[in-house]
Each structure stands twice: as C-alpha cells, then as structure tokens.
C-alpha positions in Angstrom: 94.3 112.2 91.0 94.7 111.2 94.6 92.0 112.3 96.9 94.4 113.2 99.7 97.5 114.8 98.2 100.7 114.2 100.0 102.0 116.9 102.3 105.5 118.3 102.5 105.9 116.3 105.7 105.1 113.1 103.8 107.7 114.0 101.2 110.2 115.0 103.8 109.9 111.6 105.5 110.3 109.8 102.1 113.4 111.7 101.1 115.1 111.3 104.5 114.4 107.6 104.4 116.3 107.4 101.1 119.5 107.9 103.1 119.0 104.8 105.2 119.9 102.2 102.6 123.6 101.4 102.5 123.8 99.0 99.5 123.0 99.5 95.8 120.2 96.9 96.2 118.7 99.0 99.1 118.8 102.2 97.0 117.2 100.6 93.9 114.5 99.1 96.0 113.8 102.5 97.5 113.5 104.1 94.1 111.3 101.3 92.8 109.0 101.9 95.7 109.1 105.7 95.2 108.5 105.7 91.5 104.7 106.1 91.5 104.9 109.1 93.8 108.1 110.6 92.6 106.8 113.3 90.3 104.1 114.4 92.7 106.8 114.6 95.4 109.4 116.6 93.5 106.6 119.0 92.5 106.0 119.5 96.2 109.7 120.2 96.7 109.6 122.7 93.8 112.5 120.8 92.2 114.0 123.0 89.5 116.9 120.9 88.1 115.1 119.2 85.1 113.8 122.5 83.8 117.0 124.5 84.4 119.3 121.8 83.0 117.2 121.5 79.8 117.2 125.3 79.3 120.9 125.5 79.9 121.6 122.7 77.4 119.3 124.3 74.8 121.1 127.6 75.3 124.4 126.1 74.0 122.8 123.7 71.4 121.2 126.2 69.1 121.1 124.3 65.8 119.8 120.9 64.7 118.1 120.0 68.0 115.7 117.7 66.2 118.7 115.7 64.9 120.7 115.6 68.1 120.9 112.3 70.0 120.7 112.8 73.7 121.7 110.3 76.4 119.8 110.8 79.6 121.7 109.2 82.5 119.8 108.4 85.7 116.7 109.4 83.7 114.2 108.5 86.4 110.7 109.0 85.2 111.8 111.1 82.3 111.4 114.7 83.6 114.5 116.0 81.9 113.6 114.5 78.5 110.1 115.9 78.6 111.6 119.4 79.2 114.2 118.9 76.4 111.4 117.7 74.0 109.5 120.9 74.8 112.6 122.8 73.6 112.9 121.0 70.3 115.0 118.0 71.0 113.5 114.7 69.7 115.9 111.8 70.1 116.5 110.3 73.5 118.2 107.2 75.0 117.7 106.8 78.7 119.4 104.7 81.5 118.5 104.2 85.1 119.1 101.7 87.8 115.5 101.5 88.9 113.0 99.3 86.9 110.2 101.2 88.6 111.4 104.5 87.4 112.1 103.1 83.9 108.5 101.9 83.7 107.2 105.4 84.3 109.7 106.8 81.7 108.4 104.2 79.1 104.9 105.4 79.7 105.8 108.9 78.4 106.8 107.5 74.9 109.6 110.1 74.8 112.6 107.7 74.6 113.6 105.6 71.7 115.5 103.2 74.0 115.6 102.7 77.8 118.1 100.5 79.5 118.6 99.4 83.1 122.1 100.4 84.3 123.4 100.8 87.8 125.9 103.6 87.8 128.3 102.4 90.4 130.9 99.9 89.1 129.4 99.3 85.6 130.6 100.9 82.4 127.8 102.6 80.4 126.3 100.2 77.9 127.0 102.5 75.0 129.7 102.9 72.4 132.3 105.6 72.6 131.7 108.9 70.7 128.0 108.1 70.3 126.0 111.1 71.6 125.6 114.7 70.8 124.9 115.4 74.4 124.8 113.5 77.7 122.8 114.8 80.6 122.9 113.6 84.2 120.5 115.5 86.5 119.9 114.9 90.2 122.1 111.8 90.6 125.6 113.4 91.1 125.5 113.7 94.9 126.7 112.0 98.1 125.3 108.5 98.4 124.2 108.3 94.8 126.3 108.1 91.6 130.1 108.3 92.2 131.8 111.3 90.6 134.2 108.8 88.8 131.4 108.3 86.3 132.5 111.5 84.6 135.1 109.6 82.5 132.3 107.4 81.2 130.1 110.4 80.4 133.0 111.9 78.4 133.7 108.6 76.7 130.2 108.1 75.2 129.9 111.8 74.1 130.8 112.7 70.5 133.9 114.9 69.9 132.5 118.4 70.1 129.4 117.2 72.0 128.2 118.4 75.4 128.0 117.0 78.9 125.4 118.6 81.1 125.6 117.8 84.8 123.9 119.0 88.0 124.7 118.6 91.7 123.4 120.0 94.9 125.6 122.6 96.7 123.9 122.3 100.1 125.8 121.6 103.4 125.7 117.8 103.3 126.9 117.7 99.7 129.9 120.0 100.0 132.6 117.3 100.1 131.1 115.5 97.1 130.8 118.8 95.2 134.5 119.6 95.9 135.6 116.2 94.6 133.4 116.4 91.6 134.8 119.8 90.7 138.3 118.5 91.1 137.7 115.8 88.6 136.1 118.2 86.1 139.0 120.6 86.4 141.6 117.8 86.0 139.8 116.6 82.9 139.9 120.1 81.5 143.6 120.5 82.3 144.2 117.2 80.4 142.4 118.7 77.4 139.5 116.2 77.5 136.9 118.9 77.5 136.4 122.6 78.0 134.1 124.4 80.4 131.1 126.1 78.8 129.0 127.0 81.7 128.9 126.7 85.5 125.9 128.3 87.1 125.0 128.4 90.8 121.3 128.3 91.6 120.0 129.4 95.0 116.5 128.0 94.8 117.2 124.4 93.7 114.6 122.7 95.8 113.0 123.0 99.2 115.1 121.7 102.0 114.0 118.5 103.7 116.1 119.1 106.8 116.3 122.2 109.0 120.1 121.7 108.9 120.2 122.3 105.2 118.5 125.7 105.1 120.7 128.5 104.0 120.5 132.3 104.8 117.0 132.0 106.2 115.8 130.4 103.0 113.6 127.3 102.8 115.5 126.2 99.7 118.8 124.5 99.2 121.2 125.5 96.4 122.5 123.6 93.4 124.8 123.9 90.4 124.6 123.3 86.6 127.8 122.5 84.8 128.2 122.1 81.0 131.4 120.9 79.3 132.2 120.4 75.7 134.2 117.4 74.7 137.4 118.2 72.8 137.2 117.6 69.0 140.7 116.1 68.9 141.6 113.4 71.4 145.4 112.8 71.6 
C-alpha cells in the first residue's frame, strides 16, 4: 500500500484533467495512465455505480446466475464483474478501450475473455444475440461513449436478456442524459425492448467540481436503467 495515500484534491485534479483530451487517442492515453490509481481514486470518490448496478441486475436475474453469460462493456479494471461475481454470476466477457485498464482486469482472473474495443465508431466484436445480460457502467456520459452505442448493446443481447446501463445526472451531463433517454424510449416504442427499472440515485459519487454539487450535498446524482430485450424481433 502506498505510504502517502492520495487526497481528494489529488483525485479531483486527475478527474478534471480527463476532460482536457479531445481525441479518442488522448482519452485512451489518459485512462492508460490512470489505471494503476483508478481503484484507489474511485474509492476516494465513494463511487457507488459498480455496486448499485450489480445489485440491480441481480434483482431481476433471480435464476441460473451461474450459467448466465455477461458482457461487461467499458469494463475498466473489473469493478462491476467483481461485484456480480459476489452475487453469484460466474461467466464474464469484458471490453474496454484502454490496455492499461484491461491489464488490471486480467489480474483479477474474473473474466473468461477480455478484448480491446474503442466504443466510438466501432461495432462491438461480438455476435448478435450472444449474451444473457450486457452491462455498461460509468461510460455513458458526455465526452465518453456516444449514446448511439445502445443499438449495439441491444444487438448482442439474447432475446429476453437484459441491458443494464448507468449515467450521471449531474448538471454537466443533463443534455447527454436527455439524449440517452430519448434513444431508450424510441427503442421501447419500436418494440426492441421494454423498460424494467429506472432508478435515480442521489449519492452517486462525490462531486469533483463546486459547480456540480446539488442541494448542499457533496455528491452528484446518477441513474440506473435496466431494459429487457424483446423475445420476438420483427
């Protein structure tokens, strides 16, 4: 363990610096460099999304968890898969754009496969109708993964399978959240999937900017959404 643990100010500077890079290459370079300190830093931020998303998915997948095949998109260092494993899930495939993050995920020996995949213009390197559940936690926000990826998440999910997504609902992510919800609702109207759960969470993580604090709280808010893919696709 480090002799001098990082302070909240250290973490704040790191997170704010992530917004400076404008290209995909810049962003992946940032995450490669952050990977070794990532888990320590999100603990400092009291980041709740991996735990809450895992518990939410487990609440709707009550049977055969040990048989279910889960695709963890933007898996990072594997925080979500570790929480899901604790809840009885056993089979994980992971994808992330950062090789540094993937190296940390490999070290956990939780995933059966891990692939490098930049979720911008690429299609997911997976066959259609392959996964019992797809999770994407922490990456659906402004400046990260485009909300258009939802169609790919839907494509690789088995009919009757689940898609579990999270997004921040803080001030700077409001436009993205609105656009994301519009796509979710349009897909529901087209009969591609049905909404299972949408949950607002007040204490998502500690705010790294004074402009993001809400109602005198030191936390920003977030949202968990779970949809179930339609069994019949016309």
